[in-house]
C-alpha positions as CSV (number, residue, x, y, z in Angstrom):
1,M,24.6,94.1,-30.5
2,D,21.9,92.6,-28.3
3,K,23.6,92.8,-24.9
4,K,21.2,90.6,-23.0
5,K,21.4,87.9,-25.7
6,H,25.2,88.0,-25.6
7,W,25.4,87.5,-21.8
8,E,22.7,84.8,-21.7
9,N,24.8,82.9,-24.3
10,I,28.0,83.3,-22.2
11,Y,26.3,81.9,-19.1
12,Q,24.6,79.1,-21.0
13,T,27.8,77.9,-22.6
14,K,30.6,78.5,-20.1
15,E,31.2,77.0,-16.7
16,L,31.8,79.2,-13.7
17,T,35.6,78.4,-13.8
18,E,35.7,79.2,-17.6
19,V,35.2,82.9,-17.3
20,S,37.9,85.4,-16.6
21,W,36.1,87.1,-13.7
22,Y,35.9,83.9,-11.6
23,Q,37.0,84.6,-8.1
24,P,36.3,82.0,-5.3
25,V,37.1,84.5,-2.6
26,P,36.4,88.2,-3.7
27,Q,39.0,89.4,-1.2
28,T,39.2,93.1,-2.3
29,S,35.4,93.5,-2.1
30,L,35.2,91.8,1.4
31,D,38.1,94.0,2.6
32,L,36.1,97.1,1.5
33,L,33.1,96.0,3.5
34,K,35.3,95.7,6.6
35,Q,37.2,99.0,5.9
36,Y,34.0,101.1,5.6
37,N,32.2,99.4,8.5
38,I,29.3,98.2,6.5
39,A,26.8,96.9,9.1
40,P,25.1,93.4,8.7
41,N,21.7,95.1,8.2
42,S,22.9,97.5,5.6
43,N,21.3,97.5,2.2
44,I,23.8,96.1,-0.3
45,I,23.6,95.8,-4.1
46,D,26.1,93.9,-6.3
47,V,25.7,95.3,-9.8
48,G,26.6,92.8,-12.5
49,G,27.0,90.2,-9.8
50,G,26.0,87.4,-12.1
51,D,26.8,84.1,-10.4
52,S,29.9,85.5,-8.6
53,F,30.7,84.3,-5.0
54,L,30.4,87.6,-3.3
55,V,26.8,86.9,-2.3
56,D,27.8,83.5,-0.7
57,H,30.4,85.3,1.4
58,L,27.9,88.1,2.4
59,L,25.4,85.5,3.6
60,K,28.1,83.7,5.6
61,L,29.1,86.9,7.2
62,G,25.5,87.5,8.3
63,F,24.4,90.3,5.9
64,S,20.7,90.3,5.6
65,N,19.7,92.9,3.0
66,I,21.4,91.8,-0.2
67,S,20.4,92.5,-3.8
68,V,22.2,91.0,-6.8
69,L,21.5,92.6,-10.2
70,D,22.5,91.2,-13.6
71,I,21.4,91.5,-17.2
72,S,21.5,87.7,-17.5
73,E,18.7,85.6,-16.1
74,E,20.8,82.5,-16.7
75,A,23.6,83.9,-14.4
76,I,21.1,84.5,-11.6
77,T,19.5,81.1,-12.1
78,R,22.9,79.5,-11.7
79,A,23.6,81.5,-8.5
80,K,20.2,80.6,-7.1
81,K,20.8,76.9,-7.8
82,R,24.2,77.0,-6.1
83,L,22.9,78.7,-3.0
84,G,19.9,76.4,-2.6
85,D,17.6,77.4,0.3
86,N,19.8,80.4,1.0
87,A,18.8,81.9,-2.4
88,S,15.5,83.0,-0.9
89,K,17.4,85.4,1.5
90,V,18.6,87.4,-1.5
91,N,16.7,90.0,-3.7
92,W,17.5,89.0,-7.3
93,I,17.1,91.6,-10.0
94,V,17.3,90.8,-13.8
95,S,17.9,94.1,-15.5
96,D,20.2,96.1,-17.7
97,I,21.7,98.6,-15.1
98,T,20.9,101.5,-17.4
99,D,17.2,100.6,-17.2
100,F,17.1,99.9,-13.5
101,K,14.7,101.8,-11.3
102,P,15.9,101.5,-7.6
103,L,13.0,101.0,-5.2
104,T,15.2,101.2,-2.2
105,K,18.3,103.2,-1.0
106,Y,21.5,101.2,-0.9
107,D,24.2,101.8,1.8
108,F,26.9,99.9,-0.2
109,W,26.8,99.9,-4.0
110,H,29.3,97.4,-5.4
111,D,30.2,97.1,-9.0
112,R,33.2,95.0,-10.0
113,A,33.4,95.2,-13.8
114,A,29.9,96.1,-15.0
115,F,30.6,99.9,-15.4
116,H,33.5,99.4,-17.8
117,F,31.2,97.8,-20.3
118,L,29.4,101.2,-20.7
119,T,31.4,102.8,-23.5
120,E,28.8,105.4,-24.8
121,E,28.3,108.6,-22.9
122,K,24.5,108.3,-22.8
123,D,24.8,104.9,-21.1
124,I,27.3,106.2,-18.6
125,E,25.0,109.2,-17.8
126,K,22.1,106.8,-17.3
127,Y,24.1,104.7,-14.9
128,L,25.2,107.8,-12.9
129,Q,21.6,108.8,-12.6
130,V,20.6,105.3,-11.4
131,I,23.3,105.5,-8.7
132,K,22.1,109.0,-7.6
133,E,18.6,107.6,-7.2
134,G,19.7,104.4,-5.5
135,L,22.6,105.4,-3.1
136,S,21.7,106.4,0.4
137,Q,22.8,109.8,1.7
138,N,25.8,108.3,3.5
139,G,26.2,105.4,1.3
140,I,29.5,104.0,-0.1
141,L,30.0,103.4,-3.9
142,A,32.7,100.9,-4.9
143,I,33.4,100.7,-8.6
144,G,36.0,98.3,-10.1
145,T,37.0,98.6,-13.8
146,F,39.8,97.5,-16.0
147,S,42.8,99.8,-15.6
148,E,44.7,101.4,-18.4
149,T,47.1,98.5,-18.3
150,G,44.3,96.0,-18.1
151,P,42.4,94.3,-21.0
152,T,40.7,96.3,-23.7
153,K,38.0,93.6,-24.2
154,C,36.1,91.2,-22.1
155,S,33.9,88.3,-23.4
156,G,34.4,89.7,-26.9
157,I,33.0,93.1,-26.0
158,E,35.0,96.4,-26.1
159,I,35.3,98.0,-22.6
160,K,36.4,101.4,-21.4
161,Q,39.6,101.5,-19.3
162,Y,40.0,103.8,-16.4
163,S,42.9,105.2,-14.4
164,E,42.3,106.4,-10.8
165,N,42.2,109.9,-12.1
166,S,39.8,109.3,-15.0
167,L,37.4,107.4,-12.7
168,K,37.5,110.3,-10.3
169,E,36.7,112.7,-13.2
170,Q,33.8,110.5,-14.4
171,F,32.0,110.7,-11.1
172,K,33.1,114.2,-9.8
173,S,29.9,116.1,-10.5
174,D,28.0,114.2,-7.8
175,F,30.5,112.0,-5.9
176,E,33.7,112.5,-4.0
177,M,36.4,109.9,-4.4
178,I,37.6,109.0,-0.9
179,N,39.9,106.2,-2.0
180,S,41.4,104.6,-5.1
181,F,43.8,101.8,-5.8
182,N,44.9,99.3,-8.4
183,V,44.7,95.5,-7.9
184,D,45.8,92.5,-9.9
185,H,43.2,89.8,-10.6
186,K,44.5,86.3,-11.5
187,T,42.2,84.6,-13.9
188,P,41.5,80.8,-14.1
189,F,43.8,80.8,-17.2
190,E,46.7,82.0,-15.1
191,T,46.7,85.5,-16.7
192,I,46.8,88.7,-14.8
193,Q,44.2,91.5,-15.2
194,N,44.8,94.9,-13.6
195,F,41.8,96.7,-12.1
196,T,41.3,100.2,-11.0
197,F,39.0,100.6,-7.9
198,G,37.4,103.9,-6.9
199,I,35.5,104.4,-3.7
200,F,33.1,107.3,-3.5
201,K,30.7,109.2,-1.3
202,R,28.1,111.7,-2.3
203,H,29.2,115.4,-2.2
């Protein structure tokens, strides 16, 4: 399957409120920024951010070094349009995360639901390598995936479910899990999706 083509089609044919991941206030992510004292001048990357509202909230809170990465150019175009003049304050990156070459070190690496689309070991290994290259020495890595009681597919694609323990195992060679929890996400269709979040630091 052509992943890029698939996601371009999703963003070309569905409205913001017609996708399951729609979240007007990404409260869990905002709480993590506060909990780990992420400073306004910290380098932040939102992986698979698409046209989510996290970037809007980050700008309102005064964060000044924000990058949003997504495989879909259409998703990023939509986010830019929504932000208007504020879009120029953000570093937009169109890339498959497994092909990404970080040019900076990020202090807060946020991924709510891109990682679980990687179902092959070689792609998971590539992503882990990208994080190792892109996360600063004292940086925080926040990964959200569907839990073992969550969906098995998203947008017609198989995903990989994680428990708190299996997420810890996946990252243990280079990262120490400092927190983990499960959280329910209510979709626009009034269904509930359960997520596993893992928060990591480098060993």
